[in-house]
SEVORO-374066 format. One record per residue: z negated, x, y negated of N, C-alpha, C in turn. Coordinates in steps of 0.05 Angstrom, whole numbers, plus 5000, padded with zeros to 4 digits. Atoms other than C-alpha are relative to their C-alpha. Layout:
<rs>
nw, nu, nv, caw, cau, cav, cw, cu, cv
Z, X, Y, Z, X, Y, Z, X, Y
...
</rs>
This chain:
<rs>
nw, nu, nv, caw, cau, cav, cw, cu, cv
5024, 5011, 4995, 4467, 2113, 3583, 4979, 5022, 5000
5022, 4981, 5001, 4399, 2146, 3581, 4981, 4995, 5024
5019, 5001, 4979, 4356, 2162, 3642, 4984, 5025, 5001
5018, 4977, 4998, 4296, 2208, 3645, 5006, 5021, 4979
4995, 4983, 5022, 4313, 2236, 3577, 5027, 5014, 4999
4974, 4990, 4999, 4384, 2252, 3597, 5022, 4978, 4998
4977, 5019, 5000, 4450, 2217, 3580, 5016, 5005, 5026
4984, 4999, 4976, 4492, 2202, 3641, 5021, 4978, 4999
4979, 5020, 4995, 4553, 2164, 3663, 5007, 4997, 5029
4992, 5004, 4973, 4581, 2136, 3726, 5029, 5010, 5005
4973, 4990, 4994, 4640, 2174, 3753, 5009, 4989, 5027
4990, 5014, 4975, 4682, 2135, 3804, 5024, 5013, 5009
4975, 4989, 4987, 4733, 2160, 3854, 5010, 4976, 5016
4988, 5022, 4988, 4783, 2110, 3881, 5019, 5009, 5021
4979, 4994, 4981, 4826, 2109, 3943, 5026, 4987, 4993
4973, 5009, 5005, 4899, 2089, 3950, 5000, 4970, 4996
5003, 5028, 5004, 4877, 2017, 3953, 4985, 4990, 4977
5016, 5004, 5024, 4841, 2022, 3888, 4971, 4990, 5004
5027, 5006, 4994, 4774, 2015, 3921, 4981, 5024, 4992
5019, 4979, 5008, 4715, 2055, 3894, 4987, 5012, 5025
5010, 4987, 4974, 4698, 2105, 3951, 4977, 5019, 4994
5022, 4981, 5006, 4650, 2150, 3913, 4991, 4994, 4971
5012, 5005, 5027, 4603, 2133, 3855, 4980, 5023, 4996
5018, 4976, 5006, 4570, 2195, 3824, 4988, 4996, 4972
5015, 5001, 5025, 4517, 2196, 3770, 5000, 5028, 4989
4999, 4975, 5012, 4531, 2254, 3725, 4992, 5001, 4970
5008, 4997, 5028, 4504, 2281, 3659, 5024, 5007, 4983
4979, 4994, 5019, 4545, 2298, 3597, 5012, 5027, 5008
4989, 4974, 4991, 4554, 2368, 3627, 5014, 4997, 5027
4986, 5007, 4975, 4586, 2334, 3689, 4984, 5010, 5026
5018, 4992, 4977, 4527, 2359, 3733, 4986, 4974, 5010
5013, 5024, 4989, 4494, 2309, 3781, 4973, 4994, 4988
5026, 5009, 5009, 4435, 2268, 3758, 4987, 4984, 5024
5014, 5013, 4978, 4384, 2246, 3810, 4989, 4974, 4989
5010, 5026, 5008, 4369, 2172, 3803, 4974, 4994, 5013
5026, 5007, 4989, 4304, 2137, 3818, 4997, 4997, 5031
5000, 5002, 4972, 4323, 2125, 3891, 5003, 5027, 5015
4998, 4974, 4989, 4332, 2199, 3901, 5029, 5009, 5005
4972, 4993, 4998, 4408, 2197, 3904, 5014, 5007, 4975
4982, 4992, 5023, 4461, 2227, 3859, 5026, 4986, 5003
4974, 5012, 4997, 4520, 2192, 3889, 4998, 4981, 5025
4997, 5019, 4977, 4541, 2136, 3939, 5027, 5002, 5010
4974, 5001, 4988, 4599, 2143, 3986, 5003, 4972, 5014
4998, 5026, 4990, 4627, 2075, 4007, 5026, 5001, 5019
4977, 5005, 4983, 4674, 2055, 4065, 5003, 4971, 5002
4992, 5028, 5001, 4711, 1991, 4072, 5011, 4991, 5028
4988, 5011, 4976, 4730, 1946, 4131, 5029, 4991, 4993
4973, 5009, 5004, 4800, 1916, 4139, 5003, 4976, 4981
4999, 5024, 5017, 4781, 1858, 4095, 4989, 5006, 4972
5010, 4990, 5026, 4757, 1900, 4034, 4970, 4995, 4995
5029, 5002, 5001, 4683, 1890, 4049, 4989, 5030, 5001
5012, 4974, 4998, 4639, 1952, 4037, 4983, 4998, 5025
5015, 5003, 4974, 4615, 1961, 4109, 4982, 5025, 5005
5020, 4977, 4997, 4580, 2029, 4100, 4996, 5013, 4974
5008, 4986, 5024, 4543, 2062, 4043, 4983, 5023, 5008
5015, 4976, 4994, 4519, 2134, 4048, 4988, 5011, 4974
5014, 4989, 5024, 4468, 2160, 3998, 5004, 5032, 5001
4995, 4971, 5002, 4484, 2231, 3974, 4982, 5014, 4979
5016, 4984, 5018, 4443, 2284, 3941, 5018, 5015, 4979
4987, 4985, 5020, 4461, 2329, 3883, 5021, 5021, 5011
4982, 4981, 4986, 4494, 2377, 3933, 5024, 4987, 5015
4978, 5014, 4987, 4540, 2323, 3959, 4995, 4993, 5030
5007, 5004, 4971, 4506, 2321, 4027, 4983, 4974, 5002
5016, 5026, 4996, 4474, 2257, 4057, 4970, 5006, 4998
5030, 4998, 5003, 4400, 2247, 4039, 4987, 4973, 5007
5015, 5024, 4996, 4347, 2198, 4057, 4989, 4992, 4973
5010, 5011, 5026, 4331, 2155, 3996, 4970, 4994, 5001
5028, 5005, 5002, 4262, 2136, 3972, 4992, 4974, 5015
5006, 5023, 4983, 4266, 2072, 4014, 4999, 5008, 5029
5004, 4990, 4974, 4270, 2115, 4076, 5026, 5000, 5018
4975, 5000, 4985, 4344, 2109, 4096, 5021, 5016, 4984
4977, 4984, 5010, 4409, 2148, 4085, 5025, 4983, 5001
4975, 5013, 4994, 4462, 2101, 4110, 4994, 4970, 5006
5001, 5029, 4996, 4471, 2025, 4109, 5027, 4992, 5012
4976, 5010, 4987, 4521, 1995, 4158, 4999, 4969, 5000
5000, 5029, 5002, 4543, 1923, 4151, 5023, 4989, 5017
4978, 5015, 4987, 4585, 1874, 4192, 5002, 4973, 4985
4996, 5025, 5015, 4616, 1814, 4156, 5016, 4980, 5017
4983, 5021, 4987, 4643, 1747, 4181, 5024, 4994, 4983
4975, 5007, 5013, 4708, 1714, 4160, 4996, 4990, 4971
5008, 5010, 5027, 4672, 1684, 4099, 4988, 5021, 4981
5010, 4976, 5016, 4652, 1754, 4074, 4970, 5000, 4997
5030, 5000, 5000, 4578, 1741, 4090, 4991, 5021, 5020
5012, 4979, 4982, 4536, 1797, 4121, 4988, 4986, 5025
5011, 5010, 4975, 4522, 1781, 4194, 4981, 5019, 5013
5018, 4978, 4992, 4490, 1847, 4212, 4997, 5021, 4980
5005, 4978, 5018, 4459, 1902, 4172, 4981, 5018, 5012
5017, 4979, 4987, 4429, 1967, 4198, 4995, 5022, 4981
5008, 4978, 5017, 4392, 2023, 4163, 4996, 5025, 5017
5002, 4975, 4986, 4397, 2095, 4187, 4988, 5021, 4982
5009, 4976, 5014, 4360, 2157, 4168, 5014, 5024, 5012
4987, 4976, 4992, 4386, 2227, 4175, 4978, 5022, 5003
5018, 4978, 4995, 4345, 2282, 4206, 5016, 5026, 4997
4986, 4975, 5001, 4366, 2351, 4185, 4984, 5022, 5012
5014, 4978, 4987, 4348, 2408, 4230, 5016, 5024, 4997
4985, 4974, 5001, 4366, 2480, 4222, 4994, 5015, 5026
5002, 4984, 4976, 4380, 2520, 4284, 5012, 5027, 4997
4987, 4973, 4999, 4395, 2593, 4296, 5009, 5004, 5027
4988, 4995, 4973, 4442, 2610, 4351, 5009, 5028, 5003
4991, 4973, 4992, 4448, 2679, 4380, 5003, 5019, 4977
5000, 4982, 5021, 4432, 2716, 4317, 5018, 4991, 4976
4982, 5011, 5021, 4482, 2675, 4275, 4983, 4986, 4978
5012, 5014, 5021, 4466, 2641, 4210, 4991, 4972, 5008
5008, 5028, 4993, 4428, 2575, 4214, 5022, 4980, 4994
4982, 5021, 5007, 4470, 2512, 4214, 4986, 4975, 4999
5014, 5025, 5003, 4453, 2442, 4196, 5010, 4980, 5021
4993, 5020, 4980, 4452, 2386, 4248, 4992, 4974, 4988
5007, 5026, 5012, 4455, 2315, 4223, 4999, 4980, 5023
5006, 5018, 4979, 4427, 2263, 4270, 4994, 4973, 4987
5005, 5027, 5008, 4431, 2188, 4255, 4981, 4987, 5020
5015, 5017, 4984, 4379, 2142, 4281, 4994, 4975, 4985
5003, 5026, 5012, 4369, 2068, 4269, 4972, 4997, 4991
5028, 5006, 5010, 4309, 2047, 4227, 4995, 4970, 5002
5004, 5028, 5000, 4319, 1972, 4223, 5027, 4986, 5001
4976, 5016, 4996, 4368, 1917, 4236, 4996, 4972, 4993
5004, 5029, 5005, 4377, 1847, 4210, 5014, 4982, 5019
4988, 5014, 4978, 4407, 1825, 4275, 4982, 4998, 5024
5015, 5003, 4976, 4381, 1805, 4342, 5005, 5023, 5019
4992, 4982, 4979, 4415, 1859, 4381, 5008, 5027, 4987
4994, 4974, 5012, 4410, 1931, 4356, 5020, 5017, 5018
4982, 4986, 4984, 4450, 1957, 4416, 5030, 4996, 4992
4974, 5005, 5007, 4513, 1925, 4388, 5008, 5014, 4973
4994, 4986, 5025, 4509, 1970, 4325, 5006, 5029, 5005
4993, 4972, 4993, 4530, 2033, 4360, 5024, 5008, 4984
4977, 4989, 5014, 4582, 2078, 4328, 5025, 4988, 5011
4974, 5011, 4991, 4651, 2048, 4329, 5022, 5018, 4995
</rs>
C-alpha cells in the first residue's frame, strides 16, 4: 500500500491463541511508518471472551503515545452479547525527572479523558 509517498504493509504479531496482539505499520525497509493518527502501531489486549478490551497507541519507538484525537489508550467492557457496555479514553502524560544526579527517567501517568458510561469510578485499573 502507499501512504505519504511510501509503500508500507501491516505486520501482525499473534499470541498463543492466534489473536493479533500487535499491529505495526512498517515500510519496505521494515522501519515504522507514522500513520495519520500519529501512531505507528497498536497493541491489543483481550478479555476472557476474545473481545479486544484494550488498545494502546504506540509511536515509532514502540512507546505509548497520545494520538491526534487526544488519547493513548481505549479500555472497553463488553456484555455477554459482545456489545460494548463501557468505553473509556485515557491520555498519557510523560514527565522526565532527575533524581539525585542520575539520568532522567520517564514516568507514565494515565488519566481518564472520557467515558461512555454513567460511572467513571468503576473504570479503575483492574
